[in-house]
Every structure is written in C-alpha cells, then in structure tokens.
C-alpha positions in Angstrom: 45.8 189.3 114.5 48.8 187.7 115.6 51.1 187.8 112.4 54.9 187.0 112.9 57.6 187.5 110.3 61.3 186.3 110.4 64.5 185.8 108.5 67.1 184.0 110.1 70.2 181.9 109.5 69.1 179.5 112.2 67.0 176.3 111.5 63.3 176.9 111.1 61.0 175.3 113.7 57.9 173.9 112.3 56.1 173.5 115.7 57.0 177.1 116.8 55.5 178.4 113.7 52.4 176.3 114.1 51.9 177.4 117.6 52.0 181.1 116.7 49.0 180.6 114.3 47.4 177.9 116.6 44.7 180.1 118.5 41.5 179.1 120.0 39.5 181.5 117.7 40.9 179.2 114.8 39.4 175.8 113.4 42.3 175.3 111.1 45.9 176.0 110.9 47.5 175.3 107.4 51.3 175.1 107.3 53.4 175.0 104.2 57.2 173.7 104.6 59.5 174.4 101.6 62.4 172.2 101.8 65.7 171.9 99.8 65.3 169.0 97.4 68.3 166.9 96.1 67.8 167.7 92.4 66.4 170.2 90.0 65.6 169.6 86.5 67.4 166.3 86.7 70.5 167.8 88.0 72.0 166.8 91.6 71.9 169.5 94.0 74.7 169.7 96.4 73.4 172.9 98.5 71.4 176.2 98.1 72.5 179.5 99.6 69.7 182.2 100.1 70.5 185.9 100.3 68.0 188.7 101.1 67.4 192.3 101.2 66.4 191.9 104.9 64.4 195.2 105.5 62.7 195.1 102.3 61.9 191.5 102.6 60.0 191.8 106.1 58.2 194.9 104.7 57.0 192.2 101.7 56.2 189.8 104.1 54.0 192.4 106.0 52.4 193.4 102.6 51.6 189.8 101.9 49.9 189.4 105.2 47.9 192.5 104.9 46.7 191.4 101.5 45.7 187.9 102.8 43.8 189.4 105.7 41.7 191.6 103.1 41.0 188.8 100.9 40.5 185.8 103.2 38.7 185.6 106.5 41.8 184.6 108.4 43.3 185.6 111.7 47.0 184.6 111.6 49.7 184.6 109.2 53.3 183.5 110.0 56.2 183.8 107.2 59.8 182.7 108.4 62.6 182.1 105.7 66.0 180.7 106.2 69.1 182.6 105.1 72.5 181.3 104.2 73.7 177.9 103.2 71.1 175.0 103.4 71.5 171.6 103.0 69.4 169.0 101.3 66.2 168.3 103.3 66.7 171.5 105.5 63.7 173.8 105.6 63.8 177.0 103.7 60.4 178.6 104.2 57.6 178.3 106.5 54.2 179.7 105.9 51.5 179.2 108.5 47.8 180.5 108.2 45.1 180.3 111.0 41.5 180.5 110.2 38.3 179.8 111.5 37.6 177.5 108.4 40.1 175.1 106.6 39.1 176.2 103.0 40.3 179.9 103.5 43.3 178.8 105.5 44.6 176.8 102.8 43.8 179.4 99.9 45.4 182.1 102.0 48.6 179.9 102.6 48.8 179.1 98.9 48.5 182.9 98.0 51.2 183.9 100.7 53.8 181.2 99.6 53.2 182.1 95.8 53.3 185.9 96.3 56.5 185.7 98.5 58.2 183.6 95.6 57.2 186.3 93.2 57.8 189.4 95.2 60.1 189.0 98.2 63.7 190.2 97.6 65.2 186.8 98.5 67.5 185.4 96.1 68.7 181.6 95.9 71.6 180.3 94.3 71.9 176.6 93.4 75.1 174.8 93.8 75.2 171.4 92.0 77.3 168.3 92.6 79.3 168.9 89.4 80.7 172.2 90.8 78.5 174.6 88.8 76.3 177.2 90.4 73.7 179.6 89.3 71.0 182.0 90.6 67.5 180.8 90.3 64.4 183.0 89.7 65.4 186.4 91.3 62.3 188.4 91.5 64.0 191.8 91.7 
C-alpha cells in the first residue's frame, strides 16, 4: 500500500496526487477532482471557506482507505483536501485510487469521495455574491 492523506491551505496538485497512485503494479488510476463551482441551487457563489477538525479528519481518511482496501482489490488511495478560502474554479478535494483494473478503481474512488463527504469532519461555508453566507451539509 502507498496511501497518502493531506489537509492543506495550499493549492492541490493533480499531477502530484496522480503520481502517488501511479505505480507499475496498477493498470488503472482513477482521480476525482472536486472544484468550487460558480453557483449552487441557482445562487451565484462568491467563494467557499473550508474548516476541519484536522486530526480527526486525517483519521477518517485512513478509515476510508482501510475500508476501500477491504472492499475492493486496489493498491493505493490518495485523499487530499483544501482548507481555508477557495475561489471559483479552485480544487477543493482530490481522491486518487490505483488498482490493477479500472472497474475496481472507479468503484473505490466513488466510495471514497462519497464516504468522505458523509463522514469527514470538514465543514464548508458558502459565501454568495449577494453577501449572504451559510454552512452546508455539515456531517458532524
């Protein structure tokens, strides 16, 4: 296993996350990049702010990876998440999964991001262009 987890205020690097999961033993690497979009529910978004309980979030990333390894024949899991203020178009989360076969890599990547969004103590606050803001789908 070559799993890697990261929380950072720095820009996320797609090529670096991909490279961690890109090993000779793998026939596939699936990478999911979540980005800040310019609207939610028809409202224009100005920016997002992400906050986390860092220590617990990294533990949840490890738990997600452990479950992925138990459920799917995969070799590598990479989970990187941004914190702080993110502008439209910036990457907020990267999940990469390496596997000998593409089907399992796709399934595990989807499982990982869906579980992260449901379980990780990471909170998103949306700031709209009209000056209003609100917390969104806080899992804890």
